[in-house]
Structures are given as C-alpha cells and as structure tokens.
C-alpha positions in Angstrom: 105.4 133.9 111.6 105.5 130.1 111.7 103.2 128.2 109.5 100.6 125.8 110.9 102.6 122.8 109.9 105.8 124.3 111.5 103.7 124.9 114.7 102.6 121.3 114.8 106.2 120.0 114.3 107.4 122.4 117.0 104.8 121.2 119.5 105.9 117.5 119.0 109.6 118.4 119.1 109.1 120.4 122.3 107.2 117.6 124.0 109.7 114.9 122.9 112.8 117.2 123.5 116.0 115.2 123.6 114.6 112.4 121.3 116.2 112.1 117.9 113.6 112.7 115.2 113.1 112.4 111.4 110.4 113.9 109.2 109.0 111.3 106.8 106.4 111.3 104.0 104.0 108.8 102.5 103.3 109.3 98.8 101.1 106.2 98.1 97.3 106.2 98.1 95.0 109.3 98.4 96.6 111.1 101.3 98.6 113.6 99.2 95.5 114.5 97.2 93.8 115.4 100.5 96.7 116.9 102.4 99.6 117.7 100.1 101.9 118.7 103.0 101.1 115.5 105.1 104.1 114.2 107.0 105.0 112.1 109.9 107.6 113.0 112.5 109.3 109.9 114.0 110.9 110.1 117.4 113.5 107.5 118.5 113.3 106.1 122.0 114.3 108.6 124.7 113.4 110.1 128.1 109.7 110.6 127.4 109.1 107.2 125.8 111.3 104.1 125.5 109.5 103.1 122.3 109.4 104.7 118.8 106.7 107.4 118.5 105.2 108.4 115.1 103.1 111.6 115.0 101.0 112.9 112.0 101.7 116.4 110.8 98.9 117.8 108.7 95.8 115.7 109.7 94.5 118.8 111.5 94.1 120.6 108.2 91.1 118.4 107.6 88.0 120.6 107.9 85.4 118.2 109.2 82.1 119.6 110.5 81.4 116.6 112.6 84.7 116.4 114.6 87.4 118.5 116.1 90.8 119.1 114.5 93.2 116.2 115.3 96.7 115.0 114.9 97.4 111.3 115.6 100.3 109.4 117.0 101.2 105.8 117.5 103.8 104.1 119.8 105.7 101.3 118.2 108.2 98.8 119.6 110.0 98.8 116.2 111.3 101.4 113.8 109.2 100.8 110.7 107.8 102.8 107.8 104.6 100.9 108.4 103.6 103.4 111.1 103.9 106.2 108.5 101.5 104.2 106.3 99.1 103.6 109.3 99.0 107.4 110.1 98.3 108.2 106.5 95.5 105.6 106.5 93.9 106.9 109.7 94.2 110.5 108.5 92.4 109.6 105.3 89.8 107.7 107.2 89.4 110.8 109.4 88.9 113.0 106.3 86.0 110.7 105.3 84.4 109.9 108.7 85.4 112.5 111.2 87.1 110.7 114.1 86.8 111.6 117.7 88.2 110.2 121.0 86.7 106.7 121.7 86.1 105.9 118.0 87.6 102.7 116.5 89.1 102.2 113.1 89.3 98.8 111.4 92.7 98.2 109.8 91.8 95.0 108.0 95.1 93.3 108.9 97.5 93.2 112.0 98.9 96.6 112.8 102.4 95.0 112.9 103.5 91.6 111.6 102.6 88.9 114.1 100.2 91.0 116.0 96.6 90.0 117.0 95.4 93.6 117.0 93.8 94.7 113.7 91.9 97.9 114.8 92.8 101.3 116.2 91.2 102.9 119.2 91.3 106.7 119.1 92.3 107.6 122.6 93.3 110.5 124.8 97.1 110.3 125.3 96.8 108.8 128.8 100.3 107.5 129.1 101.8 110.9 128.4 101.8 114.3 130.2 98.7 116.5 129.5 100.8 119.0 127.6 100.8 116.7 124.6 97.0 116.6 124.3 96.4 120.1 122.9 98.4 122.1 120.3 97.4 125.6 121.6 98.4 127.6 118.5 95.7 126.1 116.3 93.4 124.4 119.0 94.2 120.9 117.7 93.8 117.8 119.8 96.4 115.1 119.8 95.0 111.5 119.9 96.8 108.3 120.6 96.1 105.3 118.3 96.0 102.2 120.5 96.0 98.9 118.6 93.1 96.7 119.7 91.8 93.3 118.7 88.5 92.7 116.9 87.1 91.1 120.1 88.1 94.2 122.1 86.4 96.4 119.5 83.2 94.2 119.8 83.5 94.4 123.6 83.5 98.3 123.4 80.3 98.1 121.3 78.6 95.8 123.8 79.9 97.2 127.1 81.4 100.6 126.5 84.9 101.9 126.4 85.2 102.3 130.2 84.6 98.6 130.6 87.5 97.8 128.2 89.7 100.4 129.9 89.1 98.6 133.2 90.3 95.4 131.6 93.4 97.2 130.3 94.0 98.5 133.9 93.7 95.0 135.4 96.5 93.6 133.2 98.5 96.8 133.2 98.3 96.8 129.4 101.4 97.7 127.4 99.4 98.4 124.2 102.5 98.7 122.0 103.5 95.1 122.6 103.1 93.2 119.3 102.4 89.8 120.9 99.9 90.9 123.5 96.8 88.9 124.0 93.3 90.3 123.9 92.1 91.4 127.3 88.6 90.0 126.7 
C-alpha cells in the first residue's frame, strides 16, 4: 500500500501527466523539524499549464485543529528554487496559523525579483480543472497561492475577497506575471 506522501505525489503526477517533473527539498529553516519528509514536486511547462508549477508534498501532515488538511501550489513564469523556499515558508506558516482558502500570508519581500506582489492569497485552484482540488485518498485540499500586492491585501480586508476577484476578472489577471500592476 502506498504511503500518504506517495499518494500526494501520484495525485499531482496524474493531474500534470505529460509534464516533466522533479522532486526537490528545502533543508533551511524550521520546515524539516516540523515535516521531515517535506518536498516540492516541480512540473515544467506542458499541456495543463504553460508555466512552471511547484506543489508542496507533506504540508497536509500538519494536524491543525482550526483548518483542513492542505497542500499548496504556486505557478511561476521562471524555473527557480525560490518557489521551493516559498512553499516551505507557507507550510511553516500554516503549521503555526492554520491557513484556509481566502486567507492571506505576508511574505515580507517580493515573491520574485522585480515583482510588486509581496503577499500570498490562499485560493481555490480556479484556473485548473476541479480534479486538482481534492486529493481523495487522504481528504486533502489543494490550494493555489496567488501573489498579491499589499494594496490588494488591504482591499480584501476593507471590501472582501469577492470585490478583489471582480477586479481580477476585469483585467483578466495573469497572476503569475512578475511585472503585473496592482488591480486596485
């Protein structure tokens, strides 16, 4: 019988079938103390997504009474180990604060060099097929990390997420674009 980690990896490999992939680790900071088997599976551009996709493997092992079990992913226009670091950071933050869909996470610096966005929005994976959203073997949800600006984060606090999503829709937001302007 496959382990929980193997089931998570298989879920992502099945969804991104045909994409080349690589398993990566992050050994800096506290992540290995919390989840020793933490990894990230990186998918190269392919038929499901023409960008790089990085998916956490092991975040769902966090037993948090205030939130569901989650794995996280981020879409990037560049192949960079920084996304492995970002997923380790968000997973650690989740272990301390129990993230859910619609939450935001401050990064403290741009998500990629030259970017305006310095926060994550924990989102449903809207831009992908629904089969990505739930890992059925262990009832784990899959959340997309969308880079947002500080002004967009403040806009959510004042007006609600739906109001920001309407702004995203107006401009047909490509959230993975490094040089994108704030929509508010």
